[in-house]
C-alpha positions in Angstrom: 0.2 0.5 3.5 2.0 -2.0 5.3 4.0 -3.1 2.1 4.6 0.2 1.0 6.0 1.3 4.7 8.3 -1.9 4.7 9.7 -1.2 1.1 10.2 2.5 1.9 11.8 1.4 5.2 14.4 -1.1 3.4 15.0 1.8 0.8 15.6 4.5 3.5 17.7 2.4 5.6 21.1 2.7 3.7 20.3 6.5 3.0 19.4 7.2 6.7 22.6 5.3 7.7 24.7 7.5 5.4 23.2 10.3 6.4 23.7 9.8 10.0 27.2 9.2 9.5 27.8 12.3 7.3 25.6 14.6 9.6 27.8 13.3 12.7 31.0 13.4 11.1 30.2 16.8 9.8 29.4 17.7 13.2 32.7 16.5 14.8 34.6 18.7 12.1 32.4 21.8 13.0 33.3 21.0 16.8 36.9 20.9 15.8 36.6 23.9 13.9 34.8 25.8 17.0 37.6 24.8 19.4 40.3 26.0 17.0 38.4 29.3 16.7 38.2 29.5 20.5 42.0 28.6 21.2 43.3 30.7 18.2 41.0 33.7 19.5 42.5 33.4 23.0 46.2 33.0 21.8 45.5 35.9 19.7 44.7 38.1 22.7 47.8 37.0 24.5 49.9 37.4 21.1 48.4 41.0 20.8 49.1 41.9 24.6 52.6 40.8 24.0 53.2 42.8 20.8 51.8 45.8 22.8 54.5 45.3 25.4 57.2 44.5 22.8 59.9 47.3 21.7 58.7 49.6 18.9 59.7 48.1 15.6 60.1 44.6 17.0 57.0 43.4 14.8 56.1 44.6 11.4 53.0 46.3 10.7 50.5 44.8 8.2 47.2 46.0 6.4 44.6 47.8 8.5 41.7 46.0 9.6 39.1 45.3 6.7 36.0 47.4 6.9 33.7 44.8 6.2 34.5 41.1 6.5 31.5 38.7 6.2 33.4 36.1 8.0 34.0 38.3 11.1 30.8 40.1 12.5 31.9 43.3 14.5 29.9 45.3 16.9 30.7 47.3 19.9 31.5 44.4 22.0 31.5 41.1 20.0 33.0 39.5 17.1 31.6 36.1 17.0 33.0 33.7 14.5 30.4 30.7 13.4 31.9 27.5 12.3 31.1 27.1 8.7 33.0 24.1 7.2 30.8 21.3 5.6 32.1 18.0 4.4 29.7 17.8 1.7 30.2 21.5 0.2 33.3 22.8 1.3 36.8 22.3 -0.6 39.3 19.9 0.5 42.7 21.4 -0.4 45.8 19.3 -0.8 48.4 18.9 2.2 49.8 21.7 3.8 52.9 22.7 1.8 56.2 23.0 3.5 57.3 26.3 4.7 60.0 28.3 2.9 62.8 30.4 3.5 61.8 33.7 4.7 62.7 36.7 2.4 62.9 38.9 5.6 63.8 37.2 8.8 62.1 38.2 12.0 63.9 40.3 14.6 65.3 39.0 17.8 63.0 40.8 20.0 60.1 39.1 18.0 61.8 35.8 18.3 61.9 36.3 22.2 58.2 37.0 22.4 57.5 34.0 20.3 59.5 31.7 22.6 57.4 32.7 25.5 54.2 32.2 23.5 55.5 28.7 22.4 55.5 27.7 26.2 51.9 28.6 26.3 51.0 27.1 23.3 52.9 23.8 24.2 50.9 23.6 27.4 47.6 24.1 25.6 48.7 21.4 22.9 49.0 18.9 25.5 45.3 18.9 26.5 43.8 20.2 23.2 46.2 18.2 20.6 46.2 21.3 18.6 49.2 22.4 16.9 50.0 26.2 16.8 52.6 28.5 14.9 52.7 32.3 15.6 53.5 34.1 12.8 54.4 37.7 12.3 52.7 40.5 9.8 55.2 38.8 7.0 54.0 35.3 7.6 57.2 34.3 9.3 57.3 31.8 12.2 58.4 33.0 15.7 56.7 30.5 17.8 55.5 27.1 17.8 56.7 23.6 17.9 58.9 24.1 14.9 59.8 25.8 11.6 60.9 28.9 13.3 62.1 31.5 10.8 60.4 30.0 8.0 58.0 31.6 5.9 54.2 30.9 5.7 53.0 33.3 3.5 52.5 31.0 0.3 49.7 29.2 2.0 46.3 30.5 0.9 44.8 30.6 4.4 47.7 32.7 5.9 48.0 34.8 3.0 44.3 35.9 3.9 45.0 36.3 7.4 47.9 38.6 6.6 45.2 40.8 5.0 43.2 40.9 7.9 40.6 38.2 7.3 39.9 35.1 9.3 40.0 31.9 7.2 39.5 28.2 8.0 40.2 25.4 5.5 40.4 21.7 5.2 43.6 20.1 4.0 44.5 16.3 3.4 46.8 15.1 6.2 49.0 13.1 3.7 50.2 14.4 0.6 50.2 11.3 -1.4 46.5 10.4 -0.3 43.8 11.1 -2.7 40.7 13.3 -1.4 38.2 10.9 0.0 35.0 10.5 -2.0 32.0 12.5 -1.0 30.0 9.0 -0.7 32.6 7.3 1.3 31.3 6.5 5.3 34.1 8.6 6.8 35.7 11.7 5.0 37.3 13.2 8.3 39.8 10.7 8.8 42.2 12.1 6.4 41.8 15.4 6.7 43.0 18.4 9.0 41.5 21.6 9.9 43.4 24.8 9.5 42.7 28.3 11.2 44.3 31.5 10.2 43.3 34.0 12.6 44.8 37.5 12.4 46.1 39.4 15.2 45.2 43.2 15.3 46.9 45.9 17.3 45.8 49.3 17.0 43.5 48.2 14.2 46.6 47.0 11.9 47.6 43.2 11.2 50.7 42.5 13.4 50.5 38.8 13.4 48.8 35.7 12.5 48.0 32.7 14.9 47.8 29.6 12.5 46.4 26.6 14.3 45.4 23.0 13.3 44.2 19.6 14.6 42.6 16.6 13.0 38.8 16.2 13.8 37.8 13.4 16.0 37.5 9.8 14.3 33.9 9.0 13.9 34.2 5.3 14.7 36.5 6.3 17.6 33.9 8.7 18.7 31.0 5.9 18.7 33.2 3.7 20.4 33.3 6.0 23.4 29.2 6.5 22.9 29.0 2.4 22.5 26.4 2.3 25.1 24.1 4.9 23.3 25.0 3.1 20.3 24.0 -0.3 21.2 20.7 1.0 22.8 19.8 2.6 19.6 20.9 -0.6 17.7 18.5 -2.4 20.1 15.6 -0.5 19.4 16.1 -0.5 15.6 16.4 -4.5 16.1 13.1 -4.0 18.0 11.5 -2.1 15.6 12.5 -4.5 12.8 11.0 -7.4 14.8 7.8 -5.6 15.2 7.5 -4.7 11.7 8.2 -8.3 10.7 6.0 -9.8 13.2 3.1 -7.2 11.9 3.9 -8.4 8.3 3.8 -11.9 9.1 0.5 -11.7 11.2 -1.5 -9.4 8.8 0.1 -10.7 5.2 1.9 -13.6 5.2 -0.1 -15.8 7.7 -3.3 -15.2 6.2 -2.0 -15.7 2.7 -0.8 -19.2 3.8 -4.1 -20.0 5.4 -5.9 -18.8 2.1 -3.5 -21.1 0.2 -4.1 -23.9 2.2 -7.9 -23.6 2.2 -7.9 -23.4 -1.5 -6.0 -26.8 -1.6 -8.5 -28.4 0.7 -11.5 -26.9 -1.5 -9.7 -28.4 -4.6 -9.7 -31.8 -2.9 -13.6 -31.6 -2.5 -13.4 -30.6 1.1 -16.5 -28.3 1.4 -16.2 -27.7 5.2 -13.1 -25.6 4.2 -15.2 -22.8 3.0 -15.5 -20.3 5.4 -14.1 -17.3 7.1 -10.0 -17.5 8.1 -8.9 -17.4 11.4 -7.0 -14.3 10.9 -8.2 -11.9 8.0 -4.8 -9.8 8.2 -5.4 -6.6 6.4 -8.6 -4.9 5.0 -7.6 -5.9 1.5 -6.7 -9.5 2.5 -10.0 -9.8 4.2 -11.9 -8.2 1.0 -10.0 -10.9 -0.9 -10.8 -13.9 1.3 -14.5 -12.9 1.3 -14.6 -12.6 -2.5 -12.8 -16.0 -2.7 -14.8 -17.8 -0.2 -18.0 -16.3 -1.8 -16.9 -17.7 -5.2 -15.9 -21.0 -3.7 -19.2 -21.5 -2.3 -21.2 -20.6 -5.6 -18.8 -22.8 -7.4 -19.5 -25.7 -4.7 -23.2 -24.9 -5.0 -23.1 -25.0 -8.7 -21.1 -28.1 -9.0 -24.0 -29.9 -6.6 -26.8 -28.3 -8.5 -25.5 -29.3 -12.0 -24.7 -32.7 -10.6 -28.2 -32.9 -9.5 -29.7 -31.2 -12.4 -27.9 -33.5 -14.9 -29.4 -36.5 -12.8 -32.9 -35.2 -13.1 -32.3 -34.3 -16.8 -31.4 -37.7 -17.7 -34.2 -39.4 -15.9 -36.6 -36.9 -17.1 -35.5 -37.7 -20.9 -34.8 -41.2 -20.1 -38.5 -41.9 -19.8 -40.0 -40.7 -23.0 -36.9 -41.7 -25.0 -37.4 -45.3 -23.8 -41.2 -45.3 -24.7 -40.2 -43.9 -28.1 -37.6 -46.6 -28.5 -40.0 -49.3 -27.4 -42.8 -48.2 -29.8 -40.4 -48.1 -32.6 -38.9 -51.7 -32.0 -42.7 -53.1 -31.7 -43.6 -51.2 -34.7 -40.8 -52.9 -36.7 -41.0 -56.3 -35.4 -44.6 -56.6 -35.7 -45.2 -54.3 -38.7 -47.2 -57.1 -40.8 -49.5 -58.2 -38.1 -50.1 -54.9 -36.5 -53.7 -53.4 -37.2 -54.2 -49.8 -38.2 -55.5 -48.9 -34.9 -52.7 -50.4 -33.0 -50.2 -48.4 -35.5 -52.3 -45.3 -34.8 -52.0 -45.9 -31.0 -48.2 -46.4 -31.2 -47.6 -43.5 -33.3 -49.6 -41.3 -31.2 -47.6 -42.2 -28.2 -44.3 -41.4 -30.1 -45.7 -37.9 -30.7 -46.9 -37.3 -27.2 -43.4 -38.3 -26.0 -41.4 -36.3 -28.5 -43.8 -33.4 -27.8 -42.9 -33.9 -24.0 -39.1 -34.0 -24.9 -39.5 -30.7 -26.9 -41.4 -29.1 -24.0 -38.8 -30.4 -21.5 -36.1 -29.0 -23.8 -37.9 -25.6 -24.0 -37.9 -25.7 -20.2 -34.3 -26.6 -20.0 -33.4 -23.5 -22.2 -35.8 -21.0 -20.0 -33.9 -22.3 -16.7 -30.5 -21.6 -18.4 -31.5 -18.0 -19.3 -33.0 -17.6 -15.9 -29.7 -18.6 -14.3 -28.0 -16.2 -16.5 -30.5 -13.6 -17.3 -30.0 -10.0 -18.9 -30.2 -8.0 -15.8 -31.3 -4.4 -15.7 -34.5 -2.6 -16.7 -37.1 -1.4 -14.9 -41.2 -2.6 -15.1 -44.6 -1.3 -13.9 -46.5 -4.0 -12.0 -49.8 -2.7 -13.3 -48.5 -3.0 -17.0 -47.2 -6.5 -16.0 -50.7 -7.5 -14.8 -52.5 -6.0 -17.9 -50.5 -8.3 -20.2 -51.1 -11.2 -18.1 -55.0 -10.8 -18.4 -54.4 -11.0 -22.4 -52.5 -14.3 -21.8 -54.8 -15.9 -19.2 -58.3 -14.8 -20.4 -59.9 -17.7 -18.3 -58.4 -16.3 -14.9 -59.4 -13.2 -12.8 -56.2 -11.2 -12.1 -56.6 -8.7 -9.6 -54.3 -6.3 -8.7 -54.2 -4.9 -5.1 -52.0 -3.2 -2.8 -49.6 -0.1 -3.5 -48.7 0.8 -7.2 -44.8 -0.6 -7.4 -42.1 -0.7 -10.0 -39.9 -3.5 -10.2 -36.2 -3.8 -10.6 -36.3 -5.9 -13.6 -37.3 -5.9 -17.2 -40.8 -6.3 -18.5 -39.7 -9.3 -20.3 -38.4 -10.9 -17.3 -41.4 -10.1 -15.1 -43.7 -11.7 -17.6 -41.6 -15.0 -17.3 -41.9 -14.6 -13.5 -45.5 -14.0 -13.0 -46.4 -15.9 -16.3 -45.2 -19.2 -14.8 -47.2 -18.5 -11.5 -50.2 -17.9 -13.4 -49.7 -21.0 -15.6 -48.9 -23.1 -12.4 -52.3 -21.7 -10.8 -54.4 -22.1 -13.7 -53.1 -26.0 -14.1 -54.3 -26.6 -10.4 -57.8 -25.1 -11.2 -57.4 -21.5 -10.0 -60.1 -19.1 -11.6 -59.0 -16.0 -9.3 -55.4 -14.8 -8.9 -54.6 -11.7 -6.6 -51.2 -9.7 -6.9 -50.6 -7.6 -4.1 -47.6 -5.5 -3.9 -46.1 -3.7 -0.7 -43.4 -1.1 -1.3 -40.4 -1.6 1.6 -37.3 0.4 1.8 -35.0 -0.6 -1.2 -37.5 -3.5 -2.3 -40.8 -4.5 -3.1 -42.7 -7.7 -1.7 -45.4 -9.1 -3.8 -47.8 -11.5 -2.8 -49.5 -13.9 -5.6 -52.4 -15.9 -4.3 -54.8 -18.3 -6.0 -58.2 -20.0 -5.3 -56.7 -23.3 -6.5 -56.2 -27.0 -5.2 -53.1 -25.4 -3.1 -49.9 -27.3 -2.2 -50.6 -30.7 0.0 -48.4 -30.6 3.5 -46.2 -33.3 2.0 -45.3 -31.4 -1.1 -44.5 -28.1 0.7 -40.7 -28.8 1.1 -40.3 -30.1 -2.4 -42.2 -27.6 -4.2 -39.3 -25.6 -5.8 -37.0 -28.9 -6.5 -36.2 -29.0 -10.3 -38.5 -31.7 -12.2 -41.0 -32.1 -9.1 -44.4 -32.2 -10.4 -47.7 -34.0 -9.4 -49.1 -33.4 -12.8 -46.3 -35.6 -14.9 -49.3 -37.3 -16.7 -50.8 -33.9 -17.9 -47.5 -33.1 -19.3 -46.1 -31.1 -16.3 -42.4 -30.6 -16.1 -41.7 -29.5 -12.7 -39.4 -26.7 -13.8 -41.8 -23.7 -13.6 -41.2 -22.7 -9.9 -37.4 -23.6 -10.2 -37.2 -21.0 -13.3 -39.1 -18.5 -11.3 -36.6 -18.7 -8.3 -33.6 -18.6 -10.4 -34.5 -15.7 -12.1 -35.5 -13.8 -9.0 -32.4 -14.8 -7.2 -30.2 -13.7 -10.4 -31.9 -10.0 -9.7 -31.2 -10.2 -6.0 -34.7 -11.2 -4.9 -36.4 -14.5 -4.0 -39.5 -16.4 -3.5 -41.1 -18.4 -0.7 -44.3 -20.5 -0.5 -46.3 -18.8 2.1 -49.4 -20.2 4.5 -53.0 -19.5 3.3 -56.5 -20.8 4.3 -57.3 -21.6 0.5 -55.2 -22.1 -2.4 -51.9 -21.5 -2.7 -49.9 -18.0 -1.9 -46.2 -17.2 -2.8 -44.3 -14.1 -1.6 -41.9 -12.6 -4.2 -39.2 -10.1 -3.1 -37.4 -7.9 -5.6 -35.4 -4.6 -5.7 -37.3 -1.8 -6.0 -36.4 0.3 -9.3 -34.8 3.1 -7.3 -32.5 1.1 -5.2 -31.6 -0.6 -8.6 -30.8 2.6 -9.9 -28.5 3.8 -7.2 -26.7 0.5 -7.2 -26.0 1.1 -10.8 
């Protein structure tokens, strides 16, 4: 979410900036249009009053007021004209063409009225900077700053006003300048707004007020509002710093710390395995936890393999040394060796070879226990019945609650088989298997009446290759296989105190919990 927010912010910044300029400048254009409409309406009222007071025939009479004009909303009291220009959609016409000679000049009385109106317009222009032309019904200028007696009738907006329809247009200020592109920062700097306002007397067009002004420059307007703009920029800067700080704190800094930890772990510094000082986002926290779990397991696996290799080499070295010594003695003393001696050496070689074979079988079982095929469900009662067939000399008693184990029957046979084999080799005649089902798991207590485990060996009983029956062929890998297989299934095994014999407590996921996880 943070990354998406940063990317969207970066993408939106130029669009928001351009949109701000466009909306703000469009507002300036519409503000100019509204002001022109208000000034033209006021001057048209004065113009209409002057026409009404003039001599009859002084002003030509134009068409009647249009019955329906969508630009002018007429009711009993009001005829508001809302601004309608839009820099994005309204057309920008070429520069205003020069006025032409009037085919029908205005009368002297009309020019006198125009002169009086020019004084009013001049005073208005000093404050509003608006240029005015007062035209008669034929489009001839009778008042204004200049062009008196010239015709404006060939201009589109004036021609519409002469028909009684209000019109407003945007034109280029300079005839030689191309229209500004729509994507430019400021389109309003090179345009001028023109308003052609019809003057009605007795519901007929009797004249036109032609007004124009350049919209306020957006940069100049922003300069006037520089305090507010500076406050807005400061706010944006603070927001950007805040986003950057959040980004650094939640993503960059945890990533750098995680990289540093990885570098230390690579150098063998196991103390670097642990939670970070700052976890950052939820995704980074999950990644860190997974990475540290993986690093811990790899570190444990490395230590385990190192220790395991040392034990394996030690366990294999003893019988191999014995086999090598027997072979050398048989070769060197072949002529003088009696048949009994030869038979004894061969028996030793075969016994050591058998020990190596058993050891290799246990190593294969250990490898399978470390990476077993997970899944499956087995019933403890069925497992006990199969054990009775394998260990006929041992009384196997099933107690406790009926239980379903979250492991396959084959793996369960391996686990309980090693425990019973270990008990039998220590003189047990009776083994009790009691299960207690708990929430999401099954606890199984396996106890026997054998010789038990001495206090000095209790801490080492699960160490690989530790055995007190090495002379009888023990490898010391049975309990290690059981623990590895249980842990691979999410369980464990522990040696518990008992009055007689040995007792182990096994924890396993219940079959229902295993299905829910799957």
